[in-house]
C-alpha positions as CSV (number, residue, x, y, z in Angstrom):
1,X,0.3,-0.1,0.0
2,X,1.3,3.2,-1.2
3,X,1.4,6.0,1.3
4,X,-0.8,9.0,0.2
5,X,0.9,12.6,0.6
6,X,-0.5,14.3,4.0
7,X,-1.0,17.9,2.6
8,X,-0.8,20.6,4.9
9,X,-3.3,22.2,6.6
10,X,-3.8,25.1,4.6
11,X,-7.1,25.4,2.0
12,X,-7.3,28.0,-0.7
13,X,-9.8,30.0,1.3
14,X,-8.0,29.0,4.6
15,X,-5.1,30.8,2.9
16,X,-7.5,34.0,1.9
17,X,-8.9,34.2,5.6
18,X,-4.9,34.0,7.0
19,X,-4.3,36.9,4.7
20,X,-7.1,38.8,5.3
21,X,-6.9,38.8,8.9
22,X,-3.3,40.0,8.7
23,X,-4.4,42.5,6.7
24,X,-6.8,43.8,8.7
25,X,-4.6,43.6,11.8
26,X,-1.7,46.0,10.2
27,X,-3.9,48.1,8.5
28,X,-1.2,47.3,5.5
29,X,-4.0,48.3,2.6
30,X,-6.1,51.7,3.9
31,X,-6.0,54.0,2.4
32,X,-4.5,52.7,-0.7
33,X,-2.6,50.1,-2.9
34,X,-0.8,48.8,-3.1
35,X,-0.6,46.9,0.1
36,X,2.2,48.4,2.5
37,X,4.3,45.0,2.9
38,X,6.8,46.9,5.3
39,X,3.6,47.2,7.6
40,X,2.6,43.6,7.6
41,X,7.1,42.6,7.7
42,X,6.6,45.0,10.8
43,X,3.6,43.2,12.3
44,X,4.9,39.4,12.3
45,X,9.2,40.6,13.7
46,X,10.6,40.1,10.0
47,X,13.0,42.1,8.2
48,X,13.6,42.1,4.5
49,X,16.9,43.2,2.7
50,X,17.7,42.8,-1.2
51,X,20.7,40.8,-2.0
52,X,23.0,41.3,-5.2
53,X,22.9,38.0,-6.7
54,X,26.2,35.8,-8.5
55,X,26.6,33.6,-10.3
56,X,25.0,30.5,-7.3
57,X,22.3,32.7,-6.6
58,X,21.0,34.1,-10.6
59,X,17.7,32.3,-10.7
60,X,17.0,33.2,-7.3
61,X,13.8,35.6,-7.0
62,X,13.5,35.5,-2.7
63,X,14.6,33.6,0.2
64,X,13.7,33.6,3.7
65,X,15.3,32.9,7.1
66,X,13.2,31.6,9.9
67,X,16.1,31.8,12.6
68,X,17.0,35.2,11.7
69,X,13.6,36.7,11.1
70,X,14.7,38.0,7.5
71,X,13.6,37.7,3.8
72,X,16.0,38.3,1.1
73,X,15.0,39.0,-2.4
74,X,16.8,39.5,-5.7
75,X,17.7,43.8,-5.6
76,X,18.1,42.3,-10.2
77,X,14.1,41.7,-10.2
78,X,11.3,44.5,-11.5
79,X,9.8,46.4,-8.5
80,X,6.4,44.1,-9.0
81,X,8.4,41.4,-9.0
82,X,10.0,41.8,-5.7
83,X,6.6,42.9,-4.6
84,X,5.4,39.5,-5.5
85,X,8.1,37.8,-4.0
86,X,8.0,39.7,-0.6
87,X,4.9,38.8,-0.9
88,X,5.3,35.2,-1.3
89,X,8.1,34.7,1.4
90,X,5.6,36.5,4.3
91,X,3.3,33.5,3.1
92,X,6.3,31.1,4.1
93,X,6.8,33.1,7.5
94,X,2.5,33.1,8.2
95,X,2.1,29.4,6.8
96,X,4.9,27.8,7.4
97,X,6.4,29.2,10.3
98,X,8.6,25.8,11.9
99,X,10.8,25.4,9.2
100,X,14.6,25.4,9.9
101,X,16.2,25.8,6.1
102,X,16.0,28.9,4.0
103,X,13.8,28.5,1.3
104,X,14.7,29.2,-2.3
105,X,11.8,30.5,-4.5
106,X,13.5,29.6,-7.8
107,X,12.0,29.8,-11.1
108,X,11.8,26.1,-11.7
109,X,10.7,23.6,-8.9
110,X,12.9,20.7,-10.3
111,X,14.2,18.9,-7.3
112,X,11.2,19.5,-4.8
113,X,9.6,16.9,-3.1
114,X,5.3,16.6,-3.2
115,X,5.5,18.7,-0.1
116,X,7.2,21.4,-1.0
117,X,5.9,22.0,-4.2
118,X,2.6,22.0,-1.7
119,X,4.3,24.8,0.6
120,X,5.4,27.0,-2.6
121,X,1.8,26.4,-3.9
122,X,0.5,27.7,-0.8
123,X,2.8,30.6,-0.6
124,X,1.6,31.6,-4.1
125,X,-1.8,31.6,-3.1
126,X,-1.1,33.4,0.3
127,X,1.1,35.8,-1.6
128,X,-2.0,36.4,-4.3
129,X,-4.5,37.7,-1.3
130,X,-2.4,39.3,0.3
131,X,-1.4,41.3,-2.1
132,X,-4.6,41.5,-4.7
133,X,-7.1,41.1,-1.7
134,X,-10.4,39.9,-3.2
135,X,-12.6,43.2,-2.0
136,X,-10.6,45.3,-3.5
137,X,-9.2,43.4,-6.6
138,X,-13.0,43.1,-7.7
139,X,-13.6,46.5,-7.0
140,X,-10.8,47.6,-9.2
141,X,-11.4,44.9,-12.0
142,X,-15.2,46.3,-12.4
143,X,-13.8,50.2,-12.0
144,X,-11.0,49.5,-14.7
145,X,-13.0,47.4,-16.6
146,X,-11.0,44.7,-16.2
147,X,-8.0,46.3,-18.2
148,X,-4.6,43.8,-16.5
149,X,-2.4,46.3,-17.4
150,X,-4.1,49.1,-15.2
151,X,-4.7,46.1,-12.6
152,X,-1.0,45.6,-12.5
153,X,0.4,48.9,-12.0
154,X,-2.6,49.3,-8.9
155,X,-1.5,46.0,-7.4
156,X,2.1,46.4,-8.3
157,X,2.3,43.5,-9.8
158,X,3.2,41.5,-13.1
159,X,0.5,41.4,-15.8
160,X,0.8,37.6,-15.7
161,X,0.2,37.4,-12.3
162,X,-3.6,39.6,-12.6
163,X,-4.3,36.7,-15.0
164,X,-3.7,33.8,-12.9
165,X,-5.9,35.8,-10.0
166,X,-8.9,36.1,-12.6
167,X,-8.4,32.3,-13.6
168,X,-7.7,31.5,-9.8
169,X,-11.1,33.5,-8.8
170,X,-13.3,32.1,-11.9
171,X,-12.5,28.5,-10.9
172,X,-13.7,29.2,-7.4
173,X,-16.9,30.3,-8.5
174,X,-17.2,27.4,-10.8
175,X,-16.2,25.2,-8.1
176,X,-19.4,26.8,-5.9
177,X,-16.2,28.1,-2.9
178,X,-17.4,31.7,-3.6
179,X,-20.0,33.7,-5.0
180,X,-20.2,35.3,-8.7
181,X,-16.3,36.4,-9.1
182,X,-17.9,39.7,-10.4
183,X,-20.4,40.3,-7.5
184,X,-18.8,39.4,-4.6
185,X,-18.1,42.1,-2.3
186,X,-16.2,40.9,1.4
């Protein structure tokens, strides 16, 4: 008998609720966008610093040191990538706080175990929920007639992540996990 992957306790809705609770607690969103991640870092007791990549670290977007409570972001990345990566690493700090290794968020997930891939996916969902909160995202989507480039600038994320956010929300609607994407208000 094969042993199935024991998933972590985080489902998509639980991750959303965790991110929204953190935003509410830190007031990192009011009164403007993009979300001020420095307020979130302050509230959770983490610092962040940018690193200059070398040949070994050139593919690394970000990393987290749980022991030092520090997040490292690749300084050569575009601002919207830095913002998204910082939110991703904050996701690891919140969702996976008992880790003892430095997490490397890289372009490829080659060599990761199934459990590690699951944690990366959870951190990605958390990042989207944190920096594109559902109510604000839907309001901005409606106000801007779904213009993905405007939304990307407003939320300080790459355009491809706006598309991912829209598709993710539509999938949750089709699976009856949330109400109609274009009419939901939290």
